[in-house]
FIKOLPA-41197 format. One record per residue (C-alpha): residue number from 1; residue in three letters; y, z, x. Coordinates in pm, 1 decimal. Layout:
% residues N
+-----+---------+----------+----------+----------+
! num ! residuo !        v !        w !        u !
+-----+---------+----------+----------+----------+
! NUM !     ALA !        Y !        Z !        X !
...
+-----+---------+----------+----------+----------+
% end
This chain:
% residues 383
+-----+---------+----------+----------+----------+
! num ! residuo !        v !        w !        u !
+-----+---------+----------+----------+----------+
!   1 !     MET !   6570.4 !  12130.0 !  10655.5 !
!   2 !     LEU !   6356.1 !  11853.7 !  10502.7 !
!   3 !     PRO !   6201.5 !  11781.6 !  10265.1 !
!   4 !     LEU !   6444.8 !  11873.0 !   9989.0 !
!   5 !     SER !   6307.0 !  12066.6 !   9696.5 !
!   6 !     LEU !   6254.9 !  11893.1 !   9362.9 !
!   7 !     GLN !   6532.5 !  12109.8 !   9217.9 !
!   8 !     GLN !   6776.6 !  11993.1 !   9485.1 !
!   9 !     ILE !   6684.1 !  11630.0 !   9425.4 !
!  10 !     ASP !   6732.4 !  11673.3 !   9051.1 !
!  11 !     ILE !   7076.5 !  11830.5 !   9102.0 !
!  12 !     ALA !   7178.8 !  11548.6 !   9339.2 !
!  13 !     CYS !   7056.7 !  11276.1 !   9101.4 !
!  14 !     ARG !   7245.3 !  11424.7 !   8807.3 !
!  15 !     SER !   7568.4 !  11435.1 !   9008.3 !
!  16 !     GLY !   7561.5 !  11057.5 !   9059.1 !
!  17 !     LYS !   7784.0 !  10879.5 !   8806.6 !
!  18 !     VAL !   7899.8 !  10529.7 !   8725.8 !
!  19 !     PHE !   8241.9 !  10525.4 !   8567.2 !
!  20 !     HIS !   8428.2 !  10204.7 !   8643.4 !
!  21 !     LEU !   8755.5 !  10150.2 !   8462.3 !
!  22 !     PRO !   8925.0 !   9806.0 !   8478.4 !
!  23 !     PHE !   9209.1 !   9934.7 !   8695.9 !
!  24 !     ALA !   9321.0 !   9587.3 !   8810.1 !
!  25 !     LYS !   9340.6 !   9465.0 !   8450.3 !
!  26 !     LYS !   9554.2 !   9763.1 !   8354.6 !
!  27 !     LEU !   9790.8 !   9689.9 !   8643.0 !
!  28 !     VAL !   9829.0 !   9320.5 !   8555.1 !
!  29 !     GLU !   9852.2 !   9351.6 !   8177.7 !
!  30 !     LYS !  10041.3 !   9678.2 !   8131.6 !
!  31 !     GLY !  10192.6 !   9774.6 !   8465.7 !
!  32 !     TYR !  10195.5 !  10076.1 !   8692.6 !
!  33 !     THR !  10225.9 !  10333.3 !   8414.6 !
!  34 !     ASP !   9894.6 !  10242.4 !   8249.8 !
!  35 !     LEU !   9724.7 !  10228.4 !   8588.7 !
!  36 !     ILE !   9859.5 !  10572.2 !   8684.0 !
!  37 !     ASP !   9765.8 !  10713.8 !   8342.8 !
!  38 !     ALA !   9405.2 !  10599.7 !   8390.5 !
!  39 !     ILE !   9390.4 !  10760.8 !   8734.9 !
!  40 !     TYR !   9555.5 !  11082.3 !   8616.6 !
!  41 !     TYR !   9330.8 !  11137.6 !   8316.3 !
!  42 !     GLN !   9017.2 !  11069.5 !   8518.3 !
!  43 !     GLU !   9125.5 !  11319.2 !   8783.8 !
!  44 !     GLU !   9238.2 !  11570.3 !   8520.3 !
!  45 !     GLU !   8887.6 !  11563.7 !   8371.3 !
!  46 !     TYR !   8751.5 !  11689.7 !   8704.2 !
!  47 !     GLY !   9039.6 !  11931.7 !   8772.7 !
!  48 !     ASN !   9181.1 !  11737.4 !   9069.2 !
!  49 !     THR !   9550.8 !  11720.1 !   8975.5 !
!  50 !     HIS !   9660.6 !  11986.8 !   9228.9 !
!  51 !     GLY !   9877.3 !  12159.4 !   8968.4 !
!  52 !     LEU !  10118.1 !  11865.1 !   8956.1 !
!  53 !     MET !  10272.7 !  11801.1 !   8616.0 !
!  54 !     TYR !  10198.5 !  11460.3 !   8466.7 !
!  55 !     LEU !  10554.6 !  11326.4 !   8495.7 !
!  56 !     GLY !  10575.6 !  11422.3 !   8864.5 !
!  57 !     TRP !  10241.3 !  11252.4 !   8926.5 !
!  58 !     ARG !  10358.4 !  10936.0 !   8750.9 !
!  59 !     GLN !  10699.0 !  10921.8 !   8922.0 !
!  60 !     ARG !  10557.9 !  10963.3 !   9272.6 !
!  61 !     LEU !  10272.4 !  10716.9 !   9231.0 !
!  62 !     ARG !  10483.8 !  10451.8 !   9060.7 !
!  63 !     PHE !  10718.5 !  10441.5 !   9358.4 !
!  64 !     LEU !  10425.2 !  10438.7 !   9600.1 !
!  65 !     PHE !  10242.2 !  10156.0 !   9420.9 !
!  66 !     ALA !  10567.0 !   9958.7 !   9402.3 !
!  67 !     SER !  10586.2 !   9969.6 !   9782.7 !
!  68 !     VAL !  10266.3 !   9760.4 !   9802.4 !
!  69 !     PRO !  10286.1 !   9382.0 !   9756.0 !
!  70 !     LEU !  10168.8 !   9334.5 !   9397.8 !
!  71 !     ASN !   9877.9 !   9100.2 !   9470.3 !
!  72 !     VAL !   9758.4 !   9312.6 !   9763.0 !
!  73 !     LEU !   9726.8 !   9608.9 !   9527.3 !
!  74 !     ARG !   9574.5 !   9398.0 !   9250.9 !
!  75 !     TYR !   9308.4 !   9243.3 !   9474.7 !
!  76 !     ALA !   9230.0 !   9577.6 !   9637.5 !
!  77 !     LEU !   9155.6 !   9710.4 !   9287.6 !
!  78 !     ASP !   8948.7 !   9416.3 !   9161.3 !
!  79 !     GLY !   8748.8 !   9390.1 !   9483.9 !
!  80 !     SER !   8853.2 !   9038.0 !   9585.0 !
!  81 !     LEU !   9087.8 !   9127.2 !   9873.9 !
!  82 !     ALA !   8841.1 !   9067.9 !  10158.4 !
!  83 !     ARG !   8700.3 !   8751.5 !   9999.1 !
!  84 !     ARG !   9049.0 !   8600.0 !   9962.9 !
!  85 !     ASP !   9135.0 !   8688.3 !  10320.7 !
!  86 !     LEU !   8812.3 !   8604.9 !  10505.3 !
!  87 !     SER !   8735.4 !   8285.4 !  10312.3 !
!  88 !     LYS !   9099.5 !   8170.6 !  10356.0 !
!  89 !     THR !   9125.6 !   8089.4 !   9983.9 !
!  90 !     ASP !   9451.7 !   8278.0 !   9924.7 !
!  91 !     PRO !   9730.3 !   8170.6 !  10166.6 !
!  92 !     ASP !   9957.1 !   8462.6 !  10069.6 !
!  93 !     ILE !   9689.2 !   8720.6 !  10146.2 !
!  94 !     VAL !   9592.9 !   8547.3 !  10471.9 !
!  95 !     LYS !   9958.7 !   8542.2 !  10575.8 !
!  96 !     HIS !  10012.1 !   8904.5 !  10477.2 !
!  97 !     PHE !   9723.8 !   9029.8 !  10692.0 !
!  98 !     HIS !   9782.2 !   8791.1 !  10982.7 !
!  99 !     PRO !   9808.6 !   8983.7 !  11314.1 !
! 100 !     ASP !  10172.1 !   8871.1 !  11356.2 !
! 101 !     SER !  10288.2 !   8977.8 !  11009.5 !
! 102 !     PRO !  10526.0 !   9278.1 !  10978.3 !
! 103 !     TRP !  10254.4 !   9465.5 !  10788.2 !
! 104 !     GLN !   9994.9 !   9424.3 !  11062.9 !
! 105 !     MET !  10247.3 !   9481.9 !  11341.2 !
! 106 !     ARG !  10338.6 !   9809.4 !  11173.4 !
! 107 !     SER !   9973.6 !   9916.8 !  11176.0 !
! 108 !     LEU !   9969.9 !   9884.5 !  11557.0 !
! 109 !     GLU !  10232.5 !  10154.9 !  11603.2 !
! 110 !     LYS !  10131.9 !  10497.9 !  11730.4 !
! 111 !     PHE !  10266.4 !  10680.1 !  11425.8 !
! 112 !     ALA !  10230.0 !  10475.4 !  11107.7 !
! 113 !     PRO !  10053.8 !  10688.2 !  10844.1 !
! 114 !     ALA !   9884.5 !  10466.6 !  10590.2 !
! 115 !     ILE !   9617.5 !  10444.8 !  10324.5 !
! 116 !     TYR !   9355.8 !  10182.3 !  10403.6 !
! 117 !     VAL !   9048.7 !  10037.0 !  10234.5 !
! 118 !     ARG !   8732.4 !   9910.5 !  10402.2 !
! 119 !     PRO !   8528.4 !   9684.7 !  10171.7 !
! 120 !     PHE !   8166.0 !   9636.3 !  10273.3 !
! 121 !     VAL !   8126.5 !   9256.9 !  10278.8 !
! 122 !     ASN !   7993.3 !   8967.1 !  10487.0 !
! 123 !     HIS !   8188.0 !   8720.9 !  10704.6 !
! 124 !     ALA !   8301.9 !   8530.9 !  10390.9 !
! 125 !     GLY !   8417.2 !   8844.7 !  10212.2 !
! 126 !     GLU !   8122.9 !   8851.6 !   9970.3 !
! 127 !     SER !   7953.9 !   9176.2 !   9871.7 !
! 128 !     SER !   7580.5 !   9223.3 !   9905.4 !
! 129 !     THR !   7369.9 !   9171.0 !   9595.4 !
! 130 !     PRO !   7245.3 !   9437.5 !   9351.7 !
! 131 !     ARG !   6888.0 !   9355.7 !   9458.9 !
! 132 !     GLU !   6974.6 !   9427.2 !   9822.5 !
! 133 !     PHE !   7137.8 !   9756.4 !   9727.0 !
! 134 !     LEU !   6824.5 !   9858.7 !   9537.6 !
! 135 !     GLN !   6618.7 !   9802.8 !   9854.2 !
! 136 !     VAL !   6870.4 !  10003.0 !  10057.7 !
! 137 !     ALA !   6862.1 !  10287.9 !   9805.3 !
! 138 !     GLN !   6482.3 !  10299.4 !   9816.9 !
! 139 !     VAL !   6486.5 !  10332.2 !  10195.8 !
! 140 !     LEU !   6763.9 !  10592.8 !  10185.5 !
! 141 !     PHE !   6569.6 !  10806.2 !   9938.5 !
! 142 !     GLY !   6290.7 !  10819.2 !  10195.1 !
! 143 !     TYR !   6538.2 !  10892.0 !  10476.5 !
! 144 !     ALA !   6699.6 !  11183.1 !  10292.8 !
! 145 !     TYR !   6362.3 !  11319.4 !  10183.4 !
! 146 !     GLY !   6210.8 !  11302.6 !  10533.0 !
! 147 !     LEU !   5961.2 !  11019.9 !  10479.1 !
! 148 !     ASP !   5876.7 !  10714.6 !  10697.5 !
! 149 !     LEU !   5997.5 !  10854.1 !  11028.6 !
! 150 !     GLU !   5949.7 !  10520.3 !  11208.9 !
! 151 !     THR !   6206.6 !  10356.2 !  10980.0 !
! 152 !     ALA !   6432.5 !  10662.5 !  11012.5 !
! 153 !     LEU !   6426.7 !  10619.5 !  11389.7 !
! 154 !     ARG !   6530.6 !  10253.9 !  11355.8 !
! 155 !     ILE !   6811.6 !  10355.6 !  11119.4 !
! 156 !     ASP !   6942.5 !  10624.3 !  11354.2 !
! 157 !     THR !   6961.5 !  10380.7 !  11645.5 !
! 158 !     ALA !   7070.1 !  10061.4 !  11462.6 !
! 159 !     LEU !   7441.2 !  10101.0 !  11540.0 !
! 160 !     GLN !   7392.4 !  10268.8 !  11878.5 !
! 161 !     ALA !   7285.9 !   9982.8 !  12106.5 !
! 162 !     GLY !   7092.4 !  10118.0 !  12403.1 !
! 163 !     GLN !   7133.7 !  10476.9 !  12284.8 !
! 164 !     GLN !   6863.0 !  10674.1 !  12111.5 !
! 165 !     SER !   7027.2 !  10913.9 !  11868.2 !
! 166 !     SER !   6704.0 !  11079.0 !  11756.0 !
! 167 !     THR !   6346.9 !  11115.9 !  11872.8 !
! 168 !     LEU !   6035.7 !  11123.1 !  11656.3 !
! 169 !     ALA !   5991.1 !  11488.5 !  11747.0 !
! 170 !     GLU !   6340.4 !  11567.1 !  11619.6 !
! 171 !     LEU !   6285.9 !  11364.2 !  11303.6 !
! 172 !     LYS !   5965.1 !  11557.1 !  11231.1 !
! 173 !     GLU !   6179.3 !  11870.8 !  11234.8 !
! 174 !     GLY !   6424.7 !  11711.5 !  10986.5 !
! 175 !     ARG !   6695.5 !  11656.6 !  11248.0 !
! 176 !     HIS !   6807.7 !  11311.6 !  11137.0 !
! 177 !     CYS !   7117.3 !  11178.4 !  11313.2 !
! 178 !     TYR !   7325.1 !  11106.9 !  11002.7 !
! 179 !     LEU !   7219.1 !  11422.3 !  10817.8 !
! 180 !     ALA !   7328.7 !  11653.7 !  11102.1 !
! 181 !     CYS !   7082.7 !  11924.8 !  10993.0 !
! 182 !     SER !   7266.1 !  11957.7 !  10661.3 !
! 183 !     GLN !   7088.4 !  11974.9 !  10327.3 !
! 184 !     ASN !   7428.0 !  11912.5 !  10165.6 !
! 185 !     ARG !   7444.3 !  11573.9 !  10340.2 !
! 186 !     ALA !   7092.9 !  11489.3 !  10228.4 !
! 187 !     MET !   7188.4 !  11567.9 !   9868.5 !
! 188 !     LYS !   7496.8 !  11346.0 !   9898.2 !
! 189 !     VAL !   7274.2 !  11059.2 !  10010.3 !
! 190 !     ILE !   7053.7 !  11113.9 !   9704.4 !
! 191 !     ALA !   7360.4 !  11123.3 !   9475.1 !
! 192 !     TRP !   7490.5 !  10796.7 !   9625.3 !
! 193 !     CYS !   7148.2 !  10635.0 !   9583.8 !
! 194 !     GLN !   7129.9 !  10737.0 !   9219.1 !
! 195 !     ALA !   7478.9 !  10599.5 !   9151.8 !
! 196 !     ILE !   7409.9 !  10268.3 !   9323.9 !
! 197 !     ILE !   7075.0 !  10230.8 !   9143.1 !
! 198 !     THR !   7247.2 !  10288.5 !   8809.6 !
! 199 !     LEU !   7513.8 !  10033.0 !   8897.8 !
! 200 !     ALA !   7283.8 !   9772.0 !   9053.8 !
! 201 !     ASP !   6995.4 !   9801.8 !   8809.8 !
! 202 !     GLU !   7084.8 !   9956.3 !   8474.9 !
! 203 !     LYS !   7442.6 !   9820.9 !   8460.1 !
! 204 !     THR !   7365.9 !   9472.4 !   8596.5 !
! 205 !     PRO !   7202.0 !   9194.7 !   8388.3 !
! 206 !     GLU !   6880.5 !   9057.7 !   8537.4 !
! 207 !     ASP !   7031.4 !   8712.1 !   8601.3 !
! 208 !     GLN !   7310.1 !   8871.5 !   8812.0 !
! 209 !     LYS !   7097.1 !   9083.0 !   9044.5 !
! 210 !     ASP !   7069.1 !   8819.2 !   9317.6 !
! 211 !     LYS !   7439.6 !   8731.0 !   9314.8 !
! 212 !     PRO !   7706.9 !   8914.7 !   9516.5 !
! 213 !     MET !   7859.7 !   9210.9 !   9336.0 !
! 214 !     LYS !   8208.9 !   9133.4 !   9209.8 !
! 215 !     GLN !   8324.3 !   9479.3 !   9318.2 !
! 216 !     PRO !   8210.8 !   9551.9 !   9675.9 !
! 217 !     ARG !   8140.4 !   9904.2 !   9794.5 !
! 218 !     VAL !   8455.5 !  10048.4 !   9950.6 !
! 219 !     HIS !   8545.1 !  10323.3 !  10193.3 !
! 220 !     CYS !   8903.5 !  10444.2 !  10154.2 !
! 221 !     GLY !   9095.3 !  10673.4 !  10385.8 !
! 222 !     TYR !   9415.9 !  10795.2 !  10545.8 !
! 223 !     PHE !   9517.2 !  10809.7 !  10909.7 !
! 224 !     LYS !   9833.3 !  10857.9 !  11112.6 !
! 225 !     SER !   9756.3 !  10549.9 !  11323.1 !
! 226 !     VAL !   9561.2 !  10271.7 !  11154.2 !
! 227 !     SER !   9496.7 !  10084.6 !  11479.3 !
! 228 !     ARG !   9351.9 !  10395.3 !  11644.3 !
! 229 !     ARG !   9126.8 !  10461.5 !  11345.8 !
! 230 !     LYS !   9013.0 !  10097.8 !  11347.9 !
! 231 !     ARG !   8913.1 !  10124.3 !  11715.0 !
! 232 !     GLN !   8708.5 !  10432.6 !  11629.6 !
! 233 !     TYR !   8534.1 !  10249.4 !  11346.4 !
! 234 !     ASP !   8468.3 !   9943.5 !  11563.3 !
! 235 !     LYS !   8288.0 !  10173.1 !  11808.6 !
! 236 !     HIS !   8108.0 !  10346.8 !  11520.5 !
! 237 !     GLN !   8284.9 !  10670.0 !  11608.3 !
! 238 !     SER !   8406.2 !  10839.5 !  11294.1 !
! 239 !     THR !   8331.1 !  11116.4 !  11049.1 !
! 240 !     THR !   8249.6 !  10872.6 !  10767.0 !
! 241 !     TRP !   7879.6 !  10925.8 !  10819.5 !
! 242 !     LEU !   7774.3 !  10794.4 !  10476.1 !
! 243 !     ALA !   7935.9 !  10454.9 !  10535.4 !
! 244 !     LEU !   7776.4 !  10438.3 !  10880.6 !
! 245 !     LEU !   7438.5 !  10534.5 !  10737.7 !
! 246 !     VAL !   7447.0 !  10264.0 !  10468.3 !
! 247 !     GLU !   7559.6 !  10004.6 !  10723.9 !
! 248 !     SER !   7273.8 !  10111.3 !  10952.6 !
! 249 !     VAL !   7016.4 !  10061.5 !  10677.2 !
! 250 !     PHE !   7156.2 !   9712.8 !  10608.6 !
! 251 !     ARG !   7117.2 !   9633.0 !  10980.4 !
! 252 !     VAL !   6752.1 !   9740.4 !  10966.9 !
! 253 !     LEU !   6661.7 !   9566.2 !  10639.8 !
! 254 !     PHE !   6875.5 !   9251.6 !  10672.6 !
! 255 !     PRO !   6929.0 !   9188.3 !  11046.7 !
! 256 !     ALA !   7040.7 !   8827.3 !  10990.8 !
! 257 !     ALA !   7313.9 !   8924.5 !  10742.3 !
! 258 !     SER !   7671.6 !   8984.4 !  10848.9 !
! 259 !     TYR !   7760.6 !   9275.8 !  10623.6 !
! 260 !     HIS !   7999.6 !   9530.5 !  10764.2 !
! 261 !     LEU !   8318.9 !   9718.0 !  10674.0 !
! 262 !     HIS !   8648.0 !   9527.2 !  10710.9 !
! 263 !     MET !   8966.9 !   9730.7 !  10736.2 !
! 264 !     TYR !   9290.3 !   9662.1 !  10543.3 !
! 265 !     PRO !   9601.5 !   9884.0 !  10546.1 !
! 266 !     ILE !   9722.3 !   9895.5 !  10183.9 !
! 267 !     CYS !  10029.6 !  10117.8 !  10177.1 !
! 268 !     PHE !  10239.9 !  10285.6 !  10444.2 !
! 269 !     LEU !  10364.4 !  10631.6 !  10353.2 !
! 270 !     GLY !  10722.7 !  10751.5 !  10361.0 !
! 271 !     ALA !  10693.8 !  11121.0 !  10278.1 !
! 272 !     GLU !  10449.4 !  11398.3 !  10357.6 !
! 273 !     TYR !  10392.8 !  11485.0 !   9991.3 !
! 274 !     GLU !  10258.7 !  11131.2 !   9933.3 !
! 275 !     VAL !   9961.9 !  11171.8 !  10165.8 !
! 276 !     LEU !   9717.3 !  11369.9 !   9953.2 !
! 277 !     LEU !   9822.1 !  11205.0 !   9626.2 !
! 278 !     ALA !   9805.8 !  10852.3 !   9771.0 !
! 279 !     GLU !   9461.7 !  10895.5 !   9924.3 !
! 280 !     GLN !   9330.6 !  11047.8 !   9604.1 !
! 281 !     ALA !   9475.2 !  10774.2 !   9381.7 !
! 282 !     MET !   9343.7 !  10490.3 !   9598.3 !
! 283 !     MET !   8998.5 !  10648.0 !   9622.4 !
! 284 !     CYS !   8990.3 !  10670.9 !   9244.6 !
! 285 !     CYS !   9111.9 !  10322.9 !   9150.3 !
! 286 !     THR !   8904.6 !  10141.8 !   9416.0 !
! 287 !     HIS !   8588.6 !  10334.1 !   9308.5 !
! 288 !     ALA !   8545.8 !  10467.4 !   9662.5 !
! 289 !     ASP !   8410.2 !  10807.9 !   9556.6 !
! 290 !     TYR !   8046.4 !  10834.3 !   9668.3 !
! 291 !     THR !   7928.8 !  10971.5 !   9332.0 !
! 292 !     TYR !   8034.2 !  10638.2 !   9178.3 !
! 293 !     GLY !   7849.7 !  10438.9 !   9443.9 !
! 294 !     GLY !   8142.9 !  10417.0 !   9684.8 !
! 295 !     LEU !   8122.3 !  10519.4 !  10048.8 !
! 296 !     CYS !   8368.8 !  10807.8 !  10083.7 !
! 297 !     VAL !   8194.7 !  11135.7 !  10158.3 !
! 298 !     ALA !   8427.5 !  11367.8 !   9966.7 !
! 299 !     PRO !   8522.6 !  11323.8 !   9600.4 !
! 300 !     ALA !   8878.6 !  11206.8 !   9535.5 !
! 301 !     GLY !   9127.6 !  11488.9 !   9578.6 !
! 302 !     GLN !   8910.8 !  11680.3 !   9825.6 !
! 303 !     CYS !   8966.9 !  11481.5 !  10143.5 !
! 304 !     SER !   9028.3 !  11700.4 !  10445.3 !
! 305 !     SER !   9201.2 !  11419.8 !  10636.9 !
! 306 !     ALA !   9487.3 !  11422.1 !  10387.7 !
! 307 !     GLU !   9529.1 !  11797.7 !  10401.2 !
! 308 !     LEU !   9521.0 !  11838.6 !  10778.5 !
! 309 !     LEU !   9825.9 !  11638.5 !  10880.3 !
! 310 !     GLY !   9884.1 !  11810.1 !  11214.6 !
! 311 !     TYR !  10239.4 !  11687.5 !  11275.7 !
! 312 !     ASN !  10479.1 !  11838.5 !  11524.7 !
! 313 !     GLU !  10724.7 !  12045.7 !  11319.6 !
! 314 !     ALA !  11008.6 !  11976.4 !  11564.6 !
! 315 !     THR !  10997.6 !  11598.8 !  11507.6 !
! 316 !     LYS !  10843.9 !  11572.7 !  11163.6 !
! 317 !     GLY !  11168.4 !  11537.6 !  10964.4 !
! 318 !     LYS !  11311.8 !  11264.2 !  11184.4 !
! 319 !     THR !  10980.2 !  11078.4 !  11189.4 !
! 320 !     TRP !  10945.3 !  11069.7 !  10811.9 !
! 321 !     ASP !  11307.0 !  10948.9 !  10781.8 !
! 322 !     ASP !  11219.9 !  10657.9 !  11009.4 !
! 323 !     LEU !  10914.3 !  10577.6 !  10799.8 !
! 324 !     ARG !  11115.9 !  10571.9 !  10478.9 !
! 325 !     LEU !  11377.1 !  10341.8 !  10632.6 !
! 326 !     TRP !  11107.6 !  10097.0 !  10746.5 !
! 327 !     ARG !  10947.1 !  10093.0 !  10404.8 !
! 328 !     HIS !  11276.7 !  10031.9 !  10223.1 !
! 329 !     GLU !  11343.2 !   9740.1 !  10458.1 !
! 330 !     HIS !  11000.0 !   9574.4 !  10450.6 !
! 331 !     ALA !  10831.3 !   9677.2 !  10123.8 !
! 332 !     PRO !  10904.7 !   9489.3 !   9797.0 !
! 333 !     ILE !  10983.7 !   9808.4 !   9604.4 !
! 334 !     MET !  11277.5 !   9695.5 !   9390.6 !
! 335 !     ALA !  11126.8 !   9355.2 !   9310.3 !
! 336 !     ASN !  10803.7 !   9521.6 !   9198.5 !
! 337 !     VAL !  10988.1 !   9779.3 !   8987.2 !
! 338 !     ARG !  11183.4 !   9501.8 !   8812.2 !
! 339 !     HIS !  10860.2 !   9311.2 !   8748.8 !
! 340 !     ASP !  10695.2 !   9626.2 !   8617.1 !
! 341 !     ASN !  10987.0 !   9694.2 !   8380.8 !
! 342 !     ALA !  10949.9 !   9342.0 !   8241.1 !
! 343 !     VAL !  10573.8 !   9389.6 !   8190.3 !
! 344 !     ARG !  10629.5 !   9720.5 !   8012.3 !
! 345 !     ALA !  10901.7 !   9572.3 !   7792.4 !
! 346 !     ALA !  10666.4 !   9292.8 !   7686.4 !
! 347 !     VAL !  10393.5 !   9546.8 !   7605.2 !
! 348 !     ARG !  10634.5 !   9754.4 !   7395.8 !
! 349 !     ALA !  10721.6 !   9445.5 !   7191.5 !
! 350 !     THR !  10362.2 !   9385.3 !   7082.3 !
! 351 !     PRO !  10252.6 !   9480.7 !   6727.1 !
! 352 !     GLU !   9971.0 !   9693.2 !   6871.9 !
! 353 !     TYR !  10216.5 !   9905.9 !   7071.0 !
! 354 !     LYS !  10448.8 !   9945.3 !   6772.9 !
! 355 !     LEU !  10152.8 !  10053.6 !   6562.4 !
! 356 !     LEU !  10064.5 !  10314.2 !   6823.3 !
! 357 !     GLU !  10425.1 !  10436.0 !   6819.7 !
! 358 !     ILE !  10414.1 !  10467.2 !   6439.9 !
! 359 !     GLU !  10082.8 !  10653.7 !   6457.4 !
! 360 !     ALA !  10219.2 !  10885.2 !   6726.8 !
! 361 !     GLY !  10530.4 !  10947.7 !   6516.3 !
! 362 !     LEU !  10321.5 !  11024.7 !   6207.7 !
! 363 !     ALA !  10102.9 !  11258.6 !   6410.3 !
! 364 !     ALA !  10409.0 !  11440.1 !   6545.9 !
! 365 !     PHE !  10552.0 !  11463.3 !   6191.3 !
! 366 !     ALA !  10221.6 !  11603.6 !   6062.3 !
! 367 !     ILE !  10215.9 !  11866.6 !   6337.4 !
! 368 !     ALA !  10576.5 !  11965.2 !   6261.4 !
! 369 !     ASP !  10498.8 !  11971.5 !   5889.2 !
! 370 !     ASP !  10195.4 !  12196.5 !   5944.5 !
! 371 !     LYS !  10405.3 !  12426.5 !   6164.1 !
! 372 !     MET !  10674.9 !  12449.0 !   5897.7 !
! 373 !     LYS !  10416.2 !  12528.0 !   5628.2 !
! 374 !     GLY !  10264.4 !  12791.3 !   5852.3 !
! 375 !     ASP !  10604.1 !  12951.4 !   5910.7 !
! 376 !     ILE !  10668.8 !  12960.6 !   5533.6 !
! 377 !     GLU !  10326.4 !  13111.0 !   5464.5 !
! 378 !     ARG !  10371.6 !  13376.6 !   5733.0 !
! 379 !     GLU !  10715.3 !  13467.2 !   5600.4 !
! 380 !     ALA !  10576.0 !  13495.3 !   5244.1 !
! 381 !     PHE !  10288.3 !  13711.8 !   5367.7 !
! 382 !     PHE !  10510.2 !  13959.8 !   5550.4 !
! 383 !     HIS !  10762.7 !  13981.6 !   5269.3 !
+-----+---------+----------+----------+----------+
% end
């Protein structure tokens, strides 16, 4: 399997991108519609809209986002959620994610489908530094290429205390634990490395490279039972091999640091059609896609967990009804919609927005005028 060819490495490097939109700023300044527009147009560029018309996409996501406490969504997007919670600097966030809160109690139930985020931060909620990520990327390049087998052995066993996941003999044959004998996985590691190098080196000023990143790396996902998924993650038993691999390298390179993935349920779902769209939207606006330096293995819109729901058809309808009733009772949907309407009204009153409306009207008039001229010319030609 290893080493990869130079052509494969080149393809993987070119697939790594850095495309970070200020999603949190859009939410705060212009409301859900601008946020959803930014997500939609980014996904449309890569053909990930699942055939949904724009208005259907907007209507469904606006209701879903409104079901999330506004600051929880905002801080999940700007990357400060874990820092505010773990450092106890935001009482509302600490209270919201307290084990006795309705939100956390809901996550303990056997059937409570939700979208969650897992920022990669230390005990105070701070991200690692760009300089640290550059060191991690350098080691991971060697891991994916099949170099430095001694370090690869330490990486493969870092999260498996007392268990040896690989032997040197297996590593010499390219059978690395986290690559699972897959060249596709190795190429994904290379793509992630290229993205994180671009972000941590080219996109970061020199005087910021030893300070925590403002936007931590995030893994985002969906599961029917958040508490069950959390137990799996705590035991390092999951299919999110890329996140586990990066965490393993941090353990090897920075054993005294406390970096690991902290789990936060963001929104509970109330309808089956929300699952795929919600996971995709949250992956996009939290920059969780691995090609942008996030930690999710599949690009947004291609997550198998969202497609393979596996519910019992005999009880599915009743179960989703129960979920919707809980969300209407406990989620601040109407208050958030009213707030969003006020934000949008204020935006519409600005001179910039009115100018855009005038320009859009003139453009529509010009198109209609051209069409009318074309109709006249065609009629003159045929007569």
